N, C-alpha and C positions, 0 to 999 in steps of 0.2 A: 504494500500500500504506500509506503514511503517513496518508492520509486515513481509511482504514478503521480504523487504530489509534487515531486521534484520536476518531473516532465511538464506538469501543468504550470508550475511556477516559472520554469525556463521559457515555455511557450508564451506565457503572459508577459514576461519581461521583454522578450524579443518583440512581441506585438506592440507594447507600449513604447519601446525604444524606437521602432520604425515610425510610429506616429509622431514622436518628438523630433526625430531627425528628418522626416519628410519635408521637402521644401514646400512652402506655401506659395501658390501661384496666384497673383492678383488677377490674372486674366480669366481665371475660372469664375470669378465673381461678376464679370462684365456680361451684360445681356446684349442680345442682338439689337441692331438699330431698327426702328420702325421702317416699313416699306417706303422706298423713294426718299430716304433721308441719309444724311451723313451725321454721325453722332460720336460721342465719346466723352472722356474725362480729361480735363487739364489739371495739372497739379502745380501749386505755387508754394513758395517757401515762406510767404508772409500772409497775414490775415487780410491785408488790403488787396491781395491778389495782383500785385504789381510785378513780381518776379517769377515768371513761369520756369519750372524746373523739370517738367516731364509731362507725359501724356499717353493716353491709350485711345486712339480714335479709329473709326472705320469710315472710309470715303465712299462716294457714290458708286464706285465700281466694286465695292466690297473688300477692298484692300485694307488690312489692319495695320496701323502704324503704332508702334510701341517704342517709346524712347524716354530717356532721362530717369530722374528719380520720381517714383510714384508713391510719394508720401507727403504729408503736410496738409495744406488746405486744398480742397478740390472743388471743381465746378463742372457740372454736367452740361454739355452743349449738344444741341440738335438743330440742324438746318436742312431745309428742303433741297433736293438736288436740282430743282429748277432755278435756284438763286434766291427764292423767297424764304420766309420763315417756315419751318417745318411744324408738324403737329406737336402739341405739348402733352 
């Protein structure tokens, strides 16, 4: 019985360790843009949002652009692909 407990403890430790060591991917949290829009998140280093430091956006062709530091203050943007404002 002790051998079974040891195996269970080892399996649990490995499972928890892999959860702790697994990289967190911010992209997994991003949703798809509404139809016929470009959208995404812009990240700023200051609350006034004057210094952009990164972003995760999808353009009208569906190309995902992911750059810079994705932390700090964020703003969600959405714009219609026809040049006008997109749906909110």
